[in-house]
C-alpha positions as a Markdown table, in Angstrom:
| # | Residue | x | y | z |
|---|---|---|---|---|
| 1 | Met | 11.3 | 70.5 | 178.1 |
| 2 | Ala | 12.3 | 68.5 | 175.1 |
| 3 | Leu | 11.4 | 65.2 | 176.9 |
| 4 | Ala | 8.0 | 66.7 | 177.9 |
| 5 | Met | 7.2 | 67.6 | 174.3 |
| 6 | Phe | 7.8 | 64.0 | 173.2 |
| 7 | Ile | 5.7 | 62.6 | 176.0 |
| 8 | Ile | 2.6 | 64.7 | 175.5 |
| 9 | Pro | 1.6 | 63.3 | 172.0 |
| 10 | Val | 1.8 | 59.8 | 173.4 |
| 11 | Arg | -0.7 | 60.9 | 176.1 |
| 12 | Asp | -2.9 | 62.5 | 173.4 |
| 13 | Gly | -2.7 | 59.3 | 171.3 |
| 14 | Leu | -4.0 | 57.3 | 174.2 |
| 15 | Ala | -6.8 | 59.8 | 174.8 |
| 16 | Lys | -7.7 | 59.7 | 171.1 |
| 17 | His | -7.9 | 55.9 | 171.3 |
| 18 | Met | -10.1 | 55.9 | 174.4 |
| 19 | Ser | -12.4 | 58.7 | 173.2 |
| 20 | Ala | -13.6 | 56.4 | 170.5 |
| 21 | Thr | -15.4 | 54.5 | 173.2 |
| 22 | Leu | -15.7 | 56.8 | 176.2 |
| 23 | Pro | -17.1 | 60.4 | 176.5 |
| 24 | Val | -14.3 | 63.0 | 176.2 |
| 25 | Phe | -15.2 | 64.5 | 179.7 |
| 26 | Thr | -14.7 | 61.0 | 181.1 |
| 27 | Val | -11.4 | 60.6 | 179.5 |
| 28 | Ala | -10.2 | 64.0 | 180.7 |
| 29 | Trp | -11.5 | 63.2 | 184.3 |
| 30 | Gly | -9.8 | 59.8 | 184.3 |
| 31 | Thr | -6.6 | 61.4 | 183.2 |
| 32 | Tyr | -6.5 | 63.9 | 186.0 |
| 33 | Cys | -7.6 | 61.3 | 188.6 |
| 34 | Ala | -4.8 | 59.0 | 187.6 |
| 35 | Ala | -2.3 | 61.9 | 187.6 |
| 36 | Ala | -3.4 | 62.9 | 191.1 |
| 37 | Leu | -3.1 | 59.4 | 192.4 |
| 38 | Phe | 0.5 | 59.3 | 191.0 |
| 39 | Ala | 1.7 | 62.7 | 191.9 |
| 40 | Ala | 0.0 | 63.7 | 195.1 |
| 41 | Pro | 1.5 | 61.0 | 197.4 |
| 42 | Ile | 5.0 | 61.8 | 196.2 |
| 43 | Ala | 4.5 | 65.5 | 196.5 |
| 44 | Phe | 2.9 | 65.2 | 200.0 |
| 45 | Arg | 5.9 | 63.1 | 201.2 |
| 46 | Leu | 8.4 | 65.7 | 199.9 |
| 47 | His | 6.5 | 68.9 | 200.6 |
| 48 | Gly | 3.8 | 68.1 | 203.2 |
| 49 | Arg | 0.9 | 70.5 | 203.3 |
| 50 | Thr | 2.3 | 72.6 | 200.4 |
| 51 | Ala | 1.4 | 69.7 | 198.1 |
| 52 | Leu | -2.3 | 70.4 | 198.8 |
| 53 | Val | -2.2 | 74.1 | 199.3 |
| 54 | Pro | 0.8 | 75.6 | 197.5 |
| 55 | Ser | 1.9 | 79.1 | 197.8 |
| 56 | Gly | 0.5 | 81.5 | 195.2 |
| 57 | Leu | -2.8 | 79.7 | 195.5 |
| 58 | Arg | -4.8 | 82.1 | 193.3 |
| 59 | Ser | -2.4 | 82.0 | 190.4 |
| 60 | Gln | -1.9 | 78.2 | 190.8 |
| 61 | Thr | -5.7 | 77.8 | 190.6 |
| 62 | Ala | -6.1 | 80.1 | 187.6 |
| 63 | Arg | -3.4 | 78.3 | 185.6 |
| 64 | Thr | -4.9 | 74.9 | 186.5 |
| 65 | Leu | -8.4 | 75.9 | 185.3 |
| 66 | Leu | -6.9 | 77.2 | 182.1 |
| 67 | Leu | -5.0 | 73.9 | 181.6 |
| 68 | Val | -8.0 | 71.8 | 182.3 |
| 69 | Gly | -10.1 | 73.7 | 179.8 |
| 70 | Ser | -7.3 | 73.5 | 177.2 |
| 71 | Met | -6.7 | 69.8 | 177.6 |
| 72 | Thr | -10.4 | 68.9 | 177.5 |
| 73 | Met | -11.0 | 71.0 | 174.3 |
| 74 | Phe | -8.0 | 69.3 | 172.7 |
| 75 | Phe | -9.4 | 65.9 | 173.5 |
| 76 | Phe | -12.6 | 66.9 | 171.8 |
| 77 | Ser | -10.6 | 67.8 | 168.7 |
| 78 | Val | -8.5 | 64.6 | 168.4 |
| 79 | Arg | -11.7 | 62.4 | 168.3 |
| 80 | Thr | -11.8 | 62.9 | 164.5 |
| 81 | Val | -8.8 | 65.2 | 163.7 |
| 82 | Pro | -5.3 | 63.6 | 163.0 |
| 83 | Leu | -2.9 | 64.3 | 165.9 |
| 84 | Ala | -0.4 | 66.3 | 163.8 |
| 85 | Asn | -3.2 | 68.5 | 162.4 |
| 86 | Ala | -4.7 | 69.1 | 165.8 |
| 87 | Ile | -1.4 | 69.9 | 167.5 |
| 88 | Ala | -0.4 | 72.2 | 164.6 |
| 89 | Ala | -3.6 | 74.1 | 165.0 |
| 90 | Tyr | -3.1 | 74.1 | 168.8 |
| 91 | Phe | 0.2 | 75.9 | 168.1 |
| 92 | Val | -1.6 | 79.1 | 167.9 |
| 93 | Ala | -0.7 | 79.2 | 171.6 |
| 94 | Pro | 2.9 | 80.4 | 171.5 |
| 95 | Phe | 2.1 | 83.2 | 169.0 |
| 96 | Val | -0.8 | 84.4 | 171.1 |
| 97 | Ala | 1.4 | 84.2 | 174.2 |
| 98 | Thr | 4.1 | 86.2 | 172.4 |
| 99 | Ala | 1.7 | 88.8 | 171.3 |
| 100 | Leu | 0.4 | 89.2 | 174.9 |
| 101 | Ala | 3.8 | 88.9 | 176.7 |
| 102 | Pro | 4.6 | 92.7 | 176.5 |
| 103 | Leu | 1.3 | 93.5 | 178.3 |
| 104 | Val | 1.5 | 90.6 | 180.8 |
| 105 | Leu | 5.2 | 90.0 | 181.4 |
| 106 | Gly | 6.7 | 93.2 | 180.2 |
| 107 | Glu | 8.7 | 91.5 | 177.5 |
| 108 | Arg | 9.7 | 93.5 | 174.4 |
| 109 | Leu | 7.9 | 93.2 | 171.1 |
| 110 | Thr | 9.9 | 94.2 | 168.0 |
| 111 | Trp | 8.7 | 94.6 | 164.5 |
| 112 | Val | 10.5 | 91.3 | 163.6 |
| 113 | Ile | 8.7 | 89.4 | 166.4 |
| 114 | Ala | 5.4 | 90.9 | 165.4 |
| 115 | Gly | 5.9 | 89.9 | 161.8 |
| 116 | Ala | 6.9 | 86.4 | 162.9 |
| 117 | Val | 3.8 | 86.1 | 165.0 |
| 118 | Leu | 1.6 | 87.0 | 161.9 |
| 119 | Ile | 3.5 | 84.5 | 159.8 |
| 120 | Gly | 2.8 | 81.9 | 162.5 |
| 121 | Phe | -0.9 | 82.6 | 162.3 |
| 122 | Val | -0.8 | 82.2 | 158.5 |
| 123 | Gly | 0.8 | 78.7 | 159.1 |
| 124 | Val | -2.0 | 77.8 | 161.4 |
| 125 | Leu | -4.6 | 78.9 | 158.9 |
| 126 | Ile | -3.0 | 76.7 | 156.2 |
| 127 | Val | -3.2 | 73.7 | 158.6 |
| 128 | Leu | -6.9 | 74.5 | 159.2 |
| 129 | Gln | -7.5 | 74.1 | 155.4 |
| 130 | Pro | -10.6 | 76.4 | 155.4 |
| 131 | Asp | -11.0 | 75.9 | 151.6 |
| 132 | Gly | -10.3 | 72.2 | 151.6 |
| 133 | Asn | -11.3 | 69.2 | 153.6 |
| 134 | Phe | -12.3 | 71.1 | 156.7 |
| 135 | Asp | -13.2 | 69.3 | 159.9 |
| 136 | Phe | -14.9 | 71.7 | 162.3 |
| 137 | Asn | -13.5 | 69.7 | 165.3 |
| 138 | Ile | -10.2 | 71.2 | 164.6 |
| 139 | Leu | -11.6 | 74.5 | 166.0 |
| 140 | Trp | -11.6 | 72.8 | 169.4 |
| 141 | Ala | -7.8 | 72.6 | 169.0 |
| 142 | Val | -7.6 | 76.3 | 168.2 |
| 143 | Ala | -9.7 | 77.1 | 171.2 |
| 144 | Ala | -7.5 | 74.8 | 173.3 |
| 145 | Gly | -4.4 | 76.7 | 172.0 |
| 146 | Leu | -5.9 | 80.1 | 173.0 |
| 147 | Leu | -6.5 | 78.8 | 176.5 |
| 148 | Phe | -3.0 | 77.3 | 176.6 |
| 149 | Ala | -1.5 | 80.7 | 175.6 |
| 150 | Phe | -3.0 | 82.2 | 178.8 |
| 151 | Tyr | -1.8 | 79.1 | 180.7 |
| 152 | Met | 1.8 | 79.7 | 179.4 |
| 153 | Leu | 1.7 | 83.3 | 180.7 |
| 154 | Ala | 0.2 | 82.3 | 184.0 |
| 155 | Thr | 2.8 | 79.5 | 184.4 |
| 156 | Arg | 5.6 | 82.0 | 183.8 |
| 157 | Leu | 4.2 | 84.2 | 186.5 |
| 158 | Ala | 3.5 | 81.4 | 189.0 |
| 159 | Ala | 6.4 | 79.0 | 188.3 |
| 160 | Arg | 8.6 | 80.3 | 191.1 |
| 161 | Gln | 5.9 | 80.4 | 193.7 |
| 162 | Ala | 5.8 | 76.7 | 194.5 |
| 163 | Pro | 8.0 | 73.6 | 194.0 |
| 164 | Pro | 7.2 | 71.9 | 190.6 |
| 165 | Leu | 5.9 | 68.7 | 192.2 |
| 166 | Ala | 3.7 | 70.5 | 194.6 |
| 167 | Ala | 2.3 | 72.6 | 191.8 |
| 168 | Leu | 1.7 | 69.5 | 189.8 |
| 169 | Ser | -0.1 | 67.7 | 192.7 |
| 170 | Tyr | -2.4 | 70.7 | 193.2 |
| 171 | Gln | -3.1 | 70.9 | 189.5 |
| 172 | Ser | -4.0 | 67.2 | 189.3 |
| 173 | Ile | -6.3 | 67.2 | 192.3 |
| 174 | Leu | -8.1 | 70.4 | 191.4 |
| 175 | Gly | -8.4 | 69.3 | 187.8 |
| 176 | Ala | -10.0 | 66.0 | 188.9 |
| 177 | Leu | -12.4 | 67.8 | 191.1 |
| 178 | Val | -13.5 | 70.4 | 188.5 |
| 179 | Leu | -14.1 | 67.6 | 185.9 |
| 180 | Thr | -16.0 | 65.3 | 188.2 |
| 181 | Pro | -19.5 | 66.7 | 187.6 |
| 182 | Phe | -18.9 | 66.8 | 183.8 |
| 183 | Ala | -17.7 | 63.2 | 183.8 |
| 184 | Phe | -20.6 | 61.8 | 185.8 |
| 185 | Gly | -23.0 | 63.8 | 183.6 |
| 186 | Ala | -21.5 | 62.3 | 180.5 |
| 187 | Gly | -21.3 | 58.8 | 182.0 |
| 188 | Ile | -18.4 | 56.8 | 183.4 |
| 189 | Gln | -19.6 | 53.3 | 182.2 |
| 190 | Gly | -16.9 | 51.3 | 180.6 |
| 191 | Met | -14.0 | 53.0 | 182.4 |
| 192 | Thr | -13.0 | 49.8 | 184.1 |
| 193 | Ser | -12.0 | 48.3 | 180.7 |
| 194 | Phe | -9.3 | 51.1 | 180.4 |
| 195 | Leu | -7.9 | 51.2 | 183.9 |
| 196 | Gly | -4.4 | 50.2 | 182.7 |
| 197 | Leu | -4.4 | 52.9 | 180.0 |
| 198 | Phe | -5.7 | 55.5 | 182.5 |
| 199 | Ala | -2.8 | 54.6 | 184.8 |
| 200 | Leu | -0.4 | 55.0 | 182.0 |
| 201 | Ile | -1.9 | 58.3 | 180.8 |
| 202 | Gly | -1.9 | 59.6 | 184.4 |
| 203 | Ile | 1.9 | 58.9 | 184.7 |
| 204 | Leu | 2.6 | 60.5 | 181.3 |
| 205 | Gln | 0.5 | 63.5 | 182.3 |
| 206 | Ser | 2.3 | 63.9 | 185.6 |
| 207 | Val | 5.8 | 63.5 | 184.1 |
| 208 | Ser | 5.2 | 65.8 | 181.1 |
| 209 | His | 3.7 | 68.6 | 183.1 |
| 210 | Gly | 6.2 | 68.2 | 185.9 |
| 211 | Leu | 9.0 | 68.5 | 183.5 |
| 212 | Ser | 7.5 | 71.6 | 181.8 |
| 213 | Ile | 6.8 | 73.3 | 185.1 |
| 214 | Ala | 10.4 | 72.6 | 186.2 |
| 215 | Ala | 11.7 | 73.9 | 182.8 |
| 216 | Phe | 9.8 | 77.2 | 183.2 |
| 217 | Arg | 11.1 | 77.4 | 186.8 |
| 218 | Phe | 14.8 | 77.2 | 185.8 |
| 219 | Ala | 15.0 | 78.6 | 182.3 |
| 220 | Pro | 13.7 | 81.7 | 180.5 |
| 221 | Ala | 10.9 | 81.3 | 178.0 |
| 222 | Ser | 13.1 | 82.4 | 175.1 |
| 223 | Ile | 15.3 | 79.3 | 175.6 |
| 224 | Leu | 12.4 | 76.9 | 176.0 |
| 225 | Ala | 10.3 | 78.2 | 173.1 |
| 226 | Pro | 11.9 | 76.4 | 170.2 |
| 227 | Leu | 11.7 | 73.1 | 172.0 |
| 228 | Val | 7.9 | 73.1 | 172.1 |
| 229 | Tyr | 7.9 | 72.4 | 168.3 |
| 230 | Leu | 9.3 | 69.0 | 169.0 |
| 231 | Glu | 5.7 | 68.2 | 170.0 |
| 232 | Ile | 4.6 | 68.4 | 166.3 |
| 233 | Val | 7.4 | 66.0 | 165.3 |
| 234 | Ala | 6.3 | 63.5 | 168.0 |
| 235 | Ala | 2.7 | 63.9 | 167.0 |
| 236 | Val | 3.5 | 63.0 | 163.4 |
| 237 | Ile | 5.3 | 59.8 | 164.7 |
| 238 | Val | 2.5 | 58.8 | 167.0 |
| 239 | Gly | -0.2 | 59.5 | 164.5 |
| 240 | Leu | 1.5 | 57.5 | 161.8 |
| 241 | Val | 2.4 | 54.5 | 164.0 |
| 242 | Ala | -0.9 | 54.3 | 166.0 |
| 243 | Phe | -3.5 | 55.6 | 163.6 |
| 244 | Gly | -1.9 | 55.5 | 160.1 |
| 245 | Asp | -2.3 | 59.2 | 159.7 |
| 246 | Trp | 0.2 | 61.0 | 157.4 |
| 247 | Pro | -0.1 | 64.8 | 157.1 |
| 248 | Ser | -1.0 | 66.2 | 153.6 |
| 249 | Ser | 1.4 | 68.4 | 151.7 |
| 250 | Gln | -0.7 | 71.4 | 152.7 |
| 251 | Thr | -0.4 | 70.4 | 156.4 |
| 252 | Trp | 3.4 | 70.0 | 156.0 |
| 253 | Ile | 3.6 | 73.5 | 154.5 |
| 254 | Gly | 1.7 | 74.9 | 157.4 |
| 255 | Ile | 3.8 | 73.0 | 160.0 |
| 256 | Ala | 7.0 | 74.3 | 158.4 |
| 257 | Ile | 5.8 | 77.9 | 158.5 |
| 258 | Ile | 4.7 | 77.5 | 162.1 |
| 259 | Ile | 8.1 | 76.1 | 163.2 |
| 260 | Ala | 10.0 | 78.7 | 161.2 |
| 261 | Ala | 8.0 | 81.5 | 162.7 |
| 262 | Gly | 8.4 | 80.1 | 166.2 |
| 263 | Val | 12.1 | 79.7 | 165.9 |
| 264 | Leu | 12.4 | 83.3 | 164.6 |
| 265 | Val | 10.4 | 84.6 | 167.5 |
| 266 | Ser | 12.7 | 82.7 | 169.9 |
| 267 | Ile | 15.9 | 84.0 | 168.2 |
| 268 | Gln | 14.7 | 87.6 | 168.3 |
| 269 | Arg | 13.7 | 87.3 | 172.0 |
| 270 | Lys | 17.1 | 86.1 | 173.2 |
């Protein structure tokens, strides 16, 4: 899970770079196509037909659609929003997932956890900077986080229904198919100039999601939860090195509150 969290911002950085030239739907479609070309042959060799039609098909399909929507919305956000800010706003996801977990997964919700969730939302609001230099594209990241919260719950329900690589293969193929009409509608001209980057982003997508699926398969959410905040750390590094972005003091305060609230939720849920 820790490794997956460091890989994802690298993928997002590549998407941010390509979205300056290509339509976002085209970038998202190319990402899933590349991931499918990487993951599907390996999964089919190991699992046969299960790689194309995994068990728990309805839940696997639902979680895939949630992830496709979440990733595409996030790519819309990072066109103009610094990676660290976008990912911090995106981290509304674990707090929404925690708030809904008692209803969906039957997990307990104490007053301490409820308070930590509210504090986490405050941290997200600080990152959004509604009274300062507000970029409306950051709302795409919030919407992506909301979808990802439901993806997290769906993944927890479906993680044990299929081998991680088979689930990843199905997710990549279905994601590519769903995004195909949107990509062709937006235009795919210029993609050939980025084939190398698409290949890299497909590998990173496959590896990161495969690792996270495996993590949810073998460990409880309470153990994995604190590790997701490593994604913010990695996003700061990628944003600084690749784009020269350094979070403002207000953003750092929001990030600190988000991480503290998330760790508190994890400690209370153990």
